[in-house]
N, C-alpha and C positions, 0 to 999 in steps of 0.2 A: 480447561479454560485459561487463557493467558491472564497473567497477574500484573498488577502495577509495576512500573519500572522500579520502584524503590522497595520491592517486596524482599524481606531478609534473606529469602533462600536463593536469591540471585548473586551469584559471585562471578568473579572475573572469568572463570571458564565458561559460564552460562553466557555471559556478554560476548565473549569471543566467538563461541561455536554457533549460538543462535541469535543473540542480539544484533551482533554486527551484519551477518547476512540478511536478517529481516530489514534492519534499517537502510542497507543498500538497495534492497528490492523495493522497498517503500519509496525511497528517492528516485529510482531509476524507473519505476513503472507507475505507482500510485499517482504521484504528483503530475504526471504527464496527462493520465486519464481524468483527473480533477480539473486540469487546464482545459481539455477538450470537452468536458461537461459545460464549463463557464461559456466557452467559445459556440457551442451549439445552442445554448439557452440565448446568447446574445444575437444569434442569426436567426431565432426562431424556428429552430430545426429541431423539432421535439423528437422524431424517431431517433435521430443521431444522439441526442442527449441520454435518452433511455438506454440505448445500445452502449455508450461511454460508460454510463453508470454500472451496467452489467459487468463490464470489463473492468472498472475500478474496484467493484465489490470482489470479483474473483480474483484480482491481485491482491486485494487485502487478505481474502482467505488464504491465498498462499503464504503471505506474510506470516499470518498466524499459525500456519501450519510449520514453518521454519521455526518460529518461537516455540512451538510445541515439540520439535524434534526432528522434523523432517530434514534430512541432510543431502537429499540428491534432488536434481531436477525432476519435477513431477512427470510421470509418464502421460502419454496421451490419453485424456479423458479422466485423469486421477482427480483433478481440480473440479470437474464436473461432478464427478461422484462424490466428492466431498460436499459440494454445494447441494447436491440432491439429498444426501442423507443427514448432514450435520443439524444439529439443533442450535448452533451458534447464531446470535441474531444477525450477523452479515449474511450468512446463508439463507436465513429465513426471509431477509430483506431481498435478496437475489430471486428467490423463487417466487415472491410476490410482484416482482416488477411486471407491468403490462408488456404486451407484445410490442417491440419498437416501431414497427411501421404503422400500428394502430394508435400510437401515442397521441395524446392531447397536450396542450399547454399545461393543464392541470396535472397530468400525469408526469411530465418532464420536471415540472417545478418540484413536486413531490419525490421524484426519483433523485434529483439534484441536491435536494435538502437531506436525504437519507445518505447519500454518499458522503456529503461534507460531515455530517454526524458520526458515521462509521469510521471516517477517516481521523477525526477528533479523538475518537475512543481508541483507535490503533495507535495514534501518535502517543497517547498517554501511556499506552501499554509497552510501547518499545523502551528498552532500557537505555537508549541513547537519544539525546536530541538530533533531529535530522535537519540540516540546513535547507532552506528553500531555493529551488531552482528559479522560481518565478515569483513576481510581485503579487499581491492580492488582487491585481487587475489582469493578471495573467501574462504579463510581459516577462519574457526571458530577461533576467538579471544580468548585470554586465560582468567584466573581466573579474571584478573583485569577488562576486558571488561564485563565479566558476572556480577561481583560486580557493576559495573556502571549501567547494566540493571536492576538489583535487586534495587538499590537505584532509578532509574528512575521510576520504577513502585510503590516503596513506596511513592515517592514524588507525583505522579499521584493520587494515593489513598488518600493521606494527602490532597491534593488539593481539591479533591471531598468531603472528610468530612467536610472541611470547608464550603462547601455550601449544607451540609445535603444530599449529594448523596451517593447512596452505593458504595463500592469497584467495581473496574472493575472486569468483570468476567473472569474467566480462570487464 
């Protein structure tokens, strides 16, 4: 199980090899899914909200696998297998989601709340703070925020280079 970002066994190599790719994955996937969840809720689109929650939880599981040592892009079905067999709380949440096309408002709101809570836990466990791409309202942030994301990416790649690791993909 992933440990808190300030755990004493997390050194620079851990942050470079596992933390940096997990943080970038969080920024590039999870944040987008969280925004889609909010947009679906705002549009009263319960099925899309539940489906976006499933995608967000799957992306969070991917981040956790990277933190736990996964160093290659997952093979087709690998994340689904992990979600089906893992006892991690996020996998359990994913398995308990209702079928999207049958989702009610209550289902969608509960799914959205579970995704927000899981994202907060993951952010806490990441060894690096991740800049936000969007405002709390879901609006894409301006040029300043995009510059911050570019600097974040450059810092991640520089950290990885110090440990003779390749730049992050994408």
